[in-house]
C-alpha positions in Angstrom: 0.0 0.0 0.0 2.8 2.4 0.8 4.3 1.9 -2.6 0.9 2.7 -4.2 0.6 5.8 -2.1 4.2 6.9 -3.0 3.6 6.4 -6.7 0.3 8.3 -6.6 1.8 11.2 -4.6 4.8 11.4 -6.9 2.5 11.4 -9.9 0.4 14.2 -8.4 3.6 16.3 -8.1 4.4 15.7 -11.7 1.0 15.8 -13.4 -1.0 19.0 -13.0 -4.2 17.2 -14.2 -3.9 14.5 -11.5 -3.1 17.2 -8.9 -6.2 19.1 -10.0 -8.3 16.0 -9.7 -7.0 15.4 -6.2 -7.7 19.0 -5.1 -11.2 18.8 -6.6 -11.9 15.5 -4.7 -10.6 17.0 -1.5 -12.8 20.1 -2.0 -15.9 17.9 -2.4 -15.4 16.2 0.9 -13.8 18.9 3.1 -15.2 21.7 5.2 -14.2 25.2 3.8 -11.7 25.7 6.6 -9.9 22.4 5.8 -9.3 23.0 2.1 -5.8 22.5 0.8 -4.2 24.7 -1.8 -2.4 23.6 -4.9 0.8 25.0 -3.4 0.3 22.9 -0.3 -0.3 19.8 -2.4 2.8 20.4 -4.5 5.0 21.1 -1.5 3.8 17.9 0.2 4.4 15.8 -3.0 7.9 17.3 -3.3 8.6 16.6 0.4 7.5 13.0 0.1 9.4 12.4 -3.1 12.6 13.9 -1.5 12.6 11.8 1.6 10.7 8.6 0.8 13.7 6.4 -0.1 15.5 7.4 3.2 12.5 6.4 5.3 12.2 3.1 7.1 9.1 0.9 6.4 7.5 2.1 9.6 8.2 5.7 8.7 6.7 5.2 5.3 3.6 3.7 6.9 3.4 6.8 9.2 3.6 9.2 6.2 0.9 7.1 4.5 -1.4 7.4 7.4 -0.7 11.2 7.7 -1.5 11.8 4.0 -4.3 9.3 3.3 -7.7 9.2 4.9 -9.0 6.4 2.8 -8.1 4.1 -0.1 -11.0 3.1 -2.3 -10.8 0.0 -4.4 -13.1 -0.7 -7.3 -13.1 -4.4 -7.8 -14.8 -4.1 -11.2 -12.2 -1.8 -12.7 -9.4 -3.0 -10.4 -8.4 0.6 -9.6 -7.5 2.2 -6.3 -8.1 5.8 -5.4 -6.8 7.9 -2.6 -8.8 10.3 -0.4 -6.3 12.7 1.1 -6.2 14.2 4.6 -6.1 18.0 4.1 -4.4 18.4 7.5 -1.7 15.9 6.6 -1.0 17.6 3.3 -0.7 20.9 5.1 1.6 19.4 7.8 4.0 17.9 5.2 3.9 21.1 3.2 4.9 23.1 6.3 7.6 20.6 7.2 9.0 20.8 3.7 9.1 24.6 3.8 10.7 24.6 7.2 13.3 22.1 6.0 14.1 24.3 3.1 14.7 27.3 5.2 
């Protein structure tokens, strides 16, 4: 699961259309005070991509639970989709900007 999450987060950071879809999905399920910005999403994606290979399996699992609220699986189409945690995205975005300072 962690590898799927990493691949999807990395793809969001590289594909503006996928990032826009993730933001739209988050907007549809979040209270207005919990919305994430595109800048937050991109910063979190960059942060995860930068440190992922240096993390232990336990740390990768922690990052996954910080970022992902739910993983939906469609058995018919055999596709998985992520529902992101806005607070987790903001947290990683802030950590990334603090690490870059």
